[in-house]
Steps between C-alpha positions, in 0.01 A plus 500: 500500500366508143781570257448660160680215323460124538668406828778244512432210736763622749317831547167328543649283776653802677169680495325189630745478790434863590125444483533208742703703748854388427782743572750527215862610482639687198862584424570822310799489267645821363671419166771753584599287800483150353833328437427210267843348557434441869319186610387626839172607342408140429644378828278725709188519282447141396365181650352545846599869495310584181274806530148492362570773249776708342456868418748644251555872456600821670463875489821551305685262268847613391670177399275204565255331265146415604471245219827328591406484867155357429624236255787404731257439785246309292764269356618398846220530757137383478366818658267755332667824392305826494623832370530790744576780253636846566393618155379377163851387398506233772285250309564155356264234361704237688328585831195315628313819589533874542412710803347795314585749772320830542654727764167603649656649814681764293388785281744453214286427191787320328485218755124512541425448128771647273738202500203267462384665176844454349528143627152378399574421131820319601318296761232401250761390246684300765172341614602545861260401776423827681414562864385863548662597830456806720844603622514698824824645633510512880768701679781265601709752690742600223472621140500203262580450134136453411389824668782692332453350153121538511515849652228413750458538872428182697198476726606584858555184703276631779204575270335162442173673414662647189631159395158347562311761297751466215474121497121519511500737202726261310261211564204706383693591185534132418857423607561132571780524755636753750873532564621689809863601444743655747772504235814299440736533795239680713604578855187329626224300331134582457358488853266231621238765574499621139491145361214400729299814427529449123431126531173570683392760245542304174436152365788500250823300541746709702874510424750660739866577428791717603707481818422134579840402635426218743281198551329688783411791270367251247281332761371837619394594146322167453319525831396856424325386183746485209428224248835530322814643660787609276863469608781667306784681675512256793555206267758689292703578812461159663372220272499252789214692662264329257501184711364691800241679287386179336455354849266788588306454176471127565365571847231709333441216253438266792199710596335437162429194291358434158 
C-alpha cells in the first residue's frame, strides 16, 4: 500500500506482514461505547492478547470523542491506531493513519466523494498518513447503522459476482485496500464464498468485518482469504473472547515466518 503521506514505521511493518502472508486481527472501537474509567479494555487487549491494529470510529458519534479514544489508546498500548471515519468530523492528527473510505458499493455521491472533498484540506493540515480504501457493504441479514446513515443498499450476500466486479473496479481506480463490511452487529458475516471470490480477483490487501462473533467465524474469514479481520461487537459484548481470537490468529502466524 503506498500512502499519500510519509508512512510511520508501524504501518510499514503491518503492510510488510500482509505482503508476506500474515493474517492480522484488528479491533474496532466506537468512541460512543468506550468507558475510559473501566480497566477491562487494557486487561483484554494488552500483552499476549494485543491485536495487530486498532480501528477507531463509527457511523454515528453522539457523545464520544475520536481524539480522546485515539490518544487514550496510544498512551497505553503499543499498537497502531487507524481512523475508521463515518464522516469528515471523525478526524484527529493523533492517529497513525486514516482509512480514506469510499463507499464504492453504493450510489450515494456524498460517501463516494463528497465527504472526501470536505475532508481533504483537513487531512493535509493534519499530515495524516492516508490509505485509500474501497468500502463495500455486503448484506448481513439485517439493516445496519452504516447502511441507514449512508442511505445505500448493500450488495446481496448471494451475488459474489457483483462484489467481485466492484472490487476489481476499485483496484483499477487506484484504491490501495478493499474492505468487505457486513455492518456492525450483522446477523451473519460476509460469507466465505464472497471473500474467496474477491480475494481471487484482486491483488490488494483484503479487510473483512461485521458479524465476526466467534473464533470459528474468524478462522473461516482468514481461510477464505481475508488479510485483516475486524472484530467489534463481539469484543464489546464479551471482552474475554479476545483470547480465543488471538489463538486463531497465532495459529495463522505459525503458518508464516519472516
